[in-house]
N, C-alpha and C positions, 0 to 999 in steps of 0.2 A: 092859441092854446096855451094853457099854463102848465106847468110841470112842477113836481115837488120830488126830489130824490131822496127818499127817507130810510134811516137806519134803525132797525130794531135791536137793541143791544141788552144784554143782561148776563149775570151770573148764571151758570148752568142749573137748569131745573126751576128757574124763576117763572117759565110760562110764555117766553117770547115766541115760540114756534106756533104754540096753540093761539097765542094773540093775533099772530098773522093770519092763520087760517079762520079765525073769528073776523077780522077785518074783510076778509075777501068773500066770507059768506054773507056778511051784513050788506056788501055792495053788490051782490048777486053774480059775483064771478064764479063762485063754485056753488053747487047744488046741495052738498051735504059737508058736514065739518069733519075733517080727518082727525085721528088722533095720534099723538107721538107714542103712546104705549102700544097702539094697534100698528104703527108701522105704516100709515097711509096718508100723511100730511102731503100737501102739494109741494111745499118746498123742500121738504128732505127726500129728494128724489134718488139719491145715492142708496144702492142696496144696504151698504153697510150703516148709514144713517138710520134707516128704517129698523134694523136689527137691534142697533145699540140704544136707539131713542135719543141721539144727540145729533146736533147740527155739527158737520165735519166743513163742507164747503159753502161759502156765502152763495145764495141763490137770489134771483130777481123775480118778482112778481108785479103785477100793475093792476090798479083798479080806480074807478072814477069817484071822487068826493066832490059833489056840486060841480064846479066849473074847472076843476083842478084833476089832472091825471097824476096819480101818485104812484111812482115806482119805489116798490119796498125791497129793501136788502135785507133778508133773513140771515143774520150772522151766527157764528158759532159762539157758545158761551163758555167751552171748555177752555181753560188757560193754555193747553197744548196746541190750540189752533189759532193763537192769537194774531198770527200773520194775517189770516184771512179777514180778521175784524179790522186789522190796520189798514189794509188795501181798500176795503169798503168805506171806512171813515173819510179816507183822502178824497172821495168824490160825492159826498153828501151835502144836502142843503140844511138838514136838520136831522135830529135823531129823537126816539122815544127810548129812554132807560127805563126798563122794567125791573121792578123789584117784588118780590113775594111779601105780602101782608104778614106772613107767619115768620119766615126767616129773616126778612129785613135786609139791611146792608150785609154783604158779604164780601170776601177778599177780591174777588173779580170785579164786583160792582165799582170799589175804589180805584182799581186800574183802569177801568173803561171811563169813569167820570173824569179822572185825570186828562186822559187822552182827547176827550170831548172838549174840555176846558183849554187844553193847549191848542188845539185847532179852532178854538172860539166858535164852536158850532152851537147854534140854538138846540135847547134840550128840553123836552117834555118828560116830567117824570110820572110814570104810571105804576102806581101800587096794586098789583095784581092779587088774585085769589082772596078777596075780601070775604067770600063765602066760606072758607075752609076753617075748620075748628081751631081755635087758637090764633086768629086773624088778630092784630092789633095795630090798626092804621095810625092811630095817633101817636103810638110810641115809635113806629117806622118813619114818620114824619120828623119827629126829634131827632132821631138817628141820622137822617138825612141832613138836617140842619147842622148837627154837630160833627159829621164825619165827611160829607160831600160838599155842601156848600150852604153858607148861611143865607144865600139870595133864592130862596124857594118860597112859595106861596100857594097853599092849598085852594083850589078854585071850588072845592066840593067838600061836603062831609058825608060820612058813611053812617047809615042807619042800619042796626041789625047785623054789625060785624060779627063774623064767626058762625054765621046762620045760612041756611039754604035761601033765606029771605032777604039777605042783605041787599042794599041798595043805595044810590047816591042822590045827593040833593045839593043844587047850585048854591054858592056862598056870596063871592062879592057882587057889588052892583055895577052898573055899566061903566061908571067914570073909573073904577079900580081896575076893571077888565081891560079898558082901553089902555091905561098905563102899562098894566102887564104884559100886554100884547105888544106895544112897542118895545119895551125892555127886553121881551123874550126874543123878538125876531132879531135884536141885536147880541143875543147872547149874554145879556147883563142879569137876567132874572130867570126863573125856571117855574112854569106853573106845575103844580101837583094835581094829577087826577087819580080817580080810583075806580076799581072794576073788577070783572071776573070773565077771563076768557072762556071759562067753561060754561057760565050761565049767560053771558052775553051783556050782563048788567055793566053799564058804564061806557060800552063800545060805541054807540052812538055819539056819546058826548065827546069821546076821544077824537072819532073822526071829524066832528064839527071843529074840534080844537086845532087840528092840524092846519086848516087854512087860517085859522085866527091867530095861533102863537107862533107859527113857523113861517120863514120867508117863502113866499110864492111870488114868481114875477112871469110876466107874458115873455115868451121865447123871442120876441121881437124888440125886446128892451134893450139898450145899449149896454156894451160890456162896463162892468164895474168891478174893479178890484177887491171891493169889499163884500160883494155878494156872489157866491158860489155858483148861483144858478142863473145869473143875469147873463145874457148872450145876444148876439145879434145875427138874424136871419140872413142878413145881406153880407156877412163877413166870410172869409173863406171857411172851409170845413176844418174845426179843431176839436179834438177830443183827448181824453187820457185812458190808457189801457190799465185797468185795474184788475183784471183777472184773465186767465187763460186755462181752458181745458180742452178736452177732445170728446168728440162724438163721432162714434163710427170710425175711429181712427184719425178724424179730420180735425186739425187744430182749429180752434175757433177763439176769437179775443173779445172779450167784453169791454166795450167803449163808453164812456160817459161823455156825450157830446157835449160841447161848450157853445160853438157857434157854427153858423153855416149848415150846409147840407151835405151829407154823404150819399152818392149814388152808386148803385149797383155797375160794376164794370169799371168806377173810378180808378185811376191809378193814384195813389197817395203816397207822401213822404213820411217815413218813420224817423229820419235823422240818420246821420253817420253814413249817407250814401245809399241807404236802404228805401227803395222804391218799389210799391207793389200793387198789384190790381185786386180789387174787391171781388170775389167769385160768389159770394153769397152774404146775403144781409137780411137780419130778423130784429125786431124791435119787441120790447116787452109791452103787451097789450092784453088787458083783462084776464090776468092769471096765466098767461102762456106767451111763448115766443112766436110772434108771427111773421111770415116772410113779407117784405115790403121792399119797393125798388128804392126807397129813400129812408134816411134817419136823419132828423134835425136837431137842433140845439135843444137842450134840455133832456133829449130822450137817452135811454140806454139802449146802444146797438150791439148786436152779437155779429161779429164780422167774420166770414171766412176768407182766406186767400193771403192773410197776413203771416207767410211761414216763418219769418224771422221776427215776429212781434215779441216783445218781452214786457212784463209786468212794470209799468212805470213809462213806457214809451208815450211820447205825445204824438198823436196823428195831427198832421199839418203844422201850422204855424203855432207856436207857444202863445198863451194867453195869460193875463193877470189870474192868480189863482192856482195855475197848473204846478206852482212850484211848492205846493202844501206838502212838506217832506214826510216821510214814513217816522212816525214817533216811536215805534217798537224797536228794541235793539235785536241783534241776530241772536240766535239760540245759545245758551249755556252749556248744552250737553251734546254728546256724540256717541255713536256706537260704531263697531265694525259690522259689516254686513258681507255675508258670503253665500254661495250656493254650490250645487253640484257643478264639478269642472266643465261640463258642457253647457250650464247655463250662466256662466259668470259674464258671458258678453251680453247676453239678453238682460242680465240684472243690472249691469253698468248702465245700458241703454235706456232701461225702465226708469232708474232711479233718476238718470238725467232728464228724462221727460218729466219726471214729477218736479224736479227741481226748477223745471222751466215754468211749471203752474205755480210753484211757491218758491221764489229767490231767496227766502231765508233758509230754506233747506239745502245747504251746502253739500255737494258731493265730491269728493276727491279720492283719486286713485293713485297709489304709489307702489310700485312693484305689483304684488298680487294682491294688495288689501285695499279694500274700498271701505271708506268711512263717510257716513252721513250724519248731519248736524241735526238736533231735535229740541224740542221743548220740554218733553217729558216721555213717561212709559206709556201713556194712554195713545200718544202719536205714534210711537213704535209699534205698537199693536196694529194700529189702523194702516200703517204703511205696509206691514206685513201682509195682512189681508188684502190690500190694493194690488199688491205685487202677485199674490196669488190668483186673484179673481180676474183682474183686467190684463194682465202680462203672463199668465201662467207659470210664474216663477216661484218655487219654494224657496223663500229666502230664510237664512239663519241669521238672527240678530244676536249680537254679543251684549255683555252688560253695558248699560248706560253710564258714561262717565263725563267728567268735567271736560268741556271743549276748551283746550289749551291753544295758544297761539305764540308765535314768535314776533318780537319787535326788534327792529334795528336800533342799535345803539351808536353808531357812528356812520361815517361816510367810507364807502369801499369802492374802488376802481379796478378793472381788469381789461385786458386787450389781449386778443390774439390775431395775428396777421397771417394771410393766406401763405402757404408754402415756407412758413418760418417756424423754428422751434418745435417740431412735430405736429403742427397742425395739418391734418389730413383732409380738412374740408376746404374747398375752393371758395372762401369767404374771409372777409375781416370784420370782426365785431369789437367794438369798445363800449363797456358799460359803466356807468356810474350809479350807485344806488344811495339813497338818502333817507333818512327817516322822515315819515309823514304824520299829520295828525291823526289821532284815532278816529275811525270812520270815514276817512276821506278816501281809501280805496287805493288802487294803484294807477298811478299816472305814467304815461310813457312819452317822452319827450325827444326832440331831436337837436343836437348840436353840431352834427354834420349836415351838409348840403342834401336837400331831399332830392334834388336833380342828380346826385353823384352816382345813383344806381337805381335801376327799375323799382318802382313803388311796390311791387310784388314782394321783394326782398325784404323791404322795410316792414311790410305787413306781416311776413312769415317770422321775422324777429320778434316783433311786438307781440302776436299772438302766443309763441313759445313761452316768451317772458312771462306773461299772464297766467299761463298754465303751470309753468314751473315753480312759481310762487304758492302753489297749493301745498309746497313742502319746503321747509327751510332745512338748514344744516341739521337741526334736530328733529326733522320729521313733522313739525308742526307748521301750519300754514302762516305765511306772512301777508296778513290782509291789507296792511297799509304801506305804501312805499313810493318814493319817487324815482324813477329809473330813466336815465338819460344816456341816449346812444351818443357816444362821442366820436367814434370812428366807425368807418364803414368802407368796405371794398369787395369787388367782384371781379371774376374773370368773364370778359364779354363772350358772346355766343360765337364759337368757332367750329370750324371743321377742316379735315384734310382737303387738299385738292381734290374737286369733282366727288367729294363723298358728303355723306348726311352728317347731319348735326352730330358732333362728338361730346358726350356728356363728360367724358373725362378732362375735357381741356375748356368746359364752360360751366359756369356756376348755376344752380338750380336752387329753388326753393328748400329742397331737401338739405342742401349746405348750411343754409342758415338755421334751419331748424335743428340740424344736428350740432351745430356749434354754440348756439345760444344758450342753452342749458350750462354747458361748461364755463363760459365766460361769466354768466350770472351767479353761478354757484362760488366762484373764486371771488367776485364782488361782494357778495354777501358775506363770505367768511371773513373778509378784510375788514368789513364795517363792523362785523360782530352782532350777535342777536341775544336777546334774552327771553326765556320762556315766562309766558303771563298767564293767569287764569282770571275768569271773570269775578268780579265783586258785586254783591248786591246790596242795596239799601233796604233795611226792613223796618216795619212798624208792627210792635206787638201790643194788642190790648190786652189786658190781665188784671186780676185783683191786685188791688195795692200791697196786700201783704206778700205778694210772691215776687216782687220787683227784685230784691236781692238775690234770690235763688236763679232766677232768669238771666240777670246780668253777669253772674258768674259763670253759668253755662255759657254764655255767648263769648266771654273772655277764654274759656278753655278751649273753645273751637277756633280761636283766632280771630274773632269778630271784635268790634269796637262799639260798644254803647255810646252815643253822644249825648242824649239827655233823656230825661225820664220826668213825667208830670202827671198831674191828675186830670182824667177827662169826665170825670163825674163822680158822684158819691161812690167810694169804694172801689173805683175803676181807675186804672193807671195806663200810661201809654210810655213806652219805651221805643225810642228810635236809635238807629245805629247802622253798621254795615258789617257785612260777613262774607267769606269766601263761599262762591256758589257750591263748591263741592261738599260743604259741611252742612247745607240748608236741610236735607233730609233727616240728618241727625237732630238738628234743633227742631224740626217738625215733630219727630218722633217722641222726644224727650219733653217737649213743652206741655202736653196735657197732665203729665203726673207731678208737675211742678207748680201747676195752676189750678188744680182742683177740677180739671177738665174743662176751665172756662177760657184759657189763653187762645187768642187768635193772631196768627202771624201773616202778614202780607209781606212778599219781597218783590223787588224790582230791580233788574239789571242797572248797574251805574257805570263800570268802567273795567279795564283790564288792568291787573298789576302783576310785578314780578311774583312768581310762586314763592309762597313762605310755607315752611314746615309747621303744622299744626296739628293738635291732638285730634284724631278722627275716631272717636269711641263706637 
């Protein structure tokens, strides 16, 4: 059996969910077409998705295409839910990038194409909505060449564009298609197809193109570092957890199988000493998730029983291809969340559960304040609705603000010895903190002998250190640091003669959890920190007569325009960087300076020390 794990990605409203419905209907998986506006599509199963008409969580459906089983992932198009797209891209064999024949290349289209190119994923470009009034397929192809990639080749032409009778006609001969198929499977060229998810025109041709232009391999093929879907049935079971959610309160992990076979009741290794037993197993099959006793290489498995599973975990041994890293940065914004006093405990638990499903939603609590990181306003609204509907918590969200962090500026060391200098804890802890590269996270290492005290005390110290770095001296998180435990000591288990264990004479985990934050805070203070904020790269397309006014605005907001040039007759492009906190102002003022024709696309680049800038 051959499998193709396919992503359908697009800017919001380009028609990707409707296209998924049409593909399933064409394959006979569903009897009738759902409607995004009607809220009855198969893949948008979340009640909130049906109401808003947008995809919030990636979903999996399956359909047959000749002798290939296609597992299609319908991913969100709104930029606030880019983390869902990110996780889906990491487990794909290929993608269909959907554009509207009316709107053409849009801001999110650029972000998605760059991510697909970084991952070297084979991509078919599908220009949708050729039947809509104002459809301009030839102009859209020109924009794709200019703004996305010059390595595209239409394999069809559109007849009657912009009318209800629009149809497609094949273009290249067999020799050219054979060359294009080879280049496409290698991710070096991209075929362009046309059609309409509403009328079904072009959909049969798209289905045929999946097997022709995207890499499909038999699951028994030998592992190949260059092919995401090559795996071996005789190897041990291995897969990647790319999504987590809950069904009826029970956690389930979505696993893209890379090799071998998972069996119900198997005990599997999740790494870091975590081994758990599979209590439920389903696979994507003909539009639904079907209970199965096994899940093999190439399949999408939905696994229950993995209570400690996290997105990004590898099930079983790692294989080539498992290291394809997340390409999207953490959110640049955050907000304070509160609830009625009696509901604050449930609020924090619910947010922690949602952060487990989406690791890029960081939740931190300091004193009585709970903060959650976000990509934007729409995500905040969706979180509020999910908290109310799924967890019964009426949450109050504050204003969205720039997510700042603290970065270590030097090396700091602190030591407290048990029973000395006012240390009331039966524990000795010495810590050294050092700066770490951006994005490397927190590492915890030992310079003292691991056998010098029970492992549980080391674990208690490490866990507390990681949690404590959620807020530095200036109350912002310290996301990247190297922490080294230099000294350790404890009081062995003791008791008075003929008496039970005496806690007052013996160290417990609570001693290390109580002392670690104090020692860490002293070490961080001595190292020093600086508050940083996210800086974004920007690309602005605008009329060439507005370049001066826009670059002046960017400068006033604290941004730096690097370069400008012509992108076509009368159209210029300005590139540069700008603090994330003023992007809303830039987006607000841009239309007035560009006769309503300016388009700005931004992307996180790095964190830099906070600068005072004009925020109008």
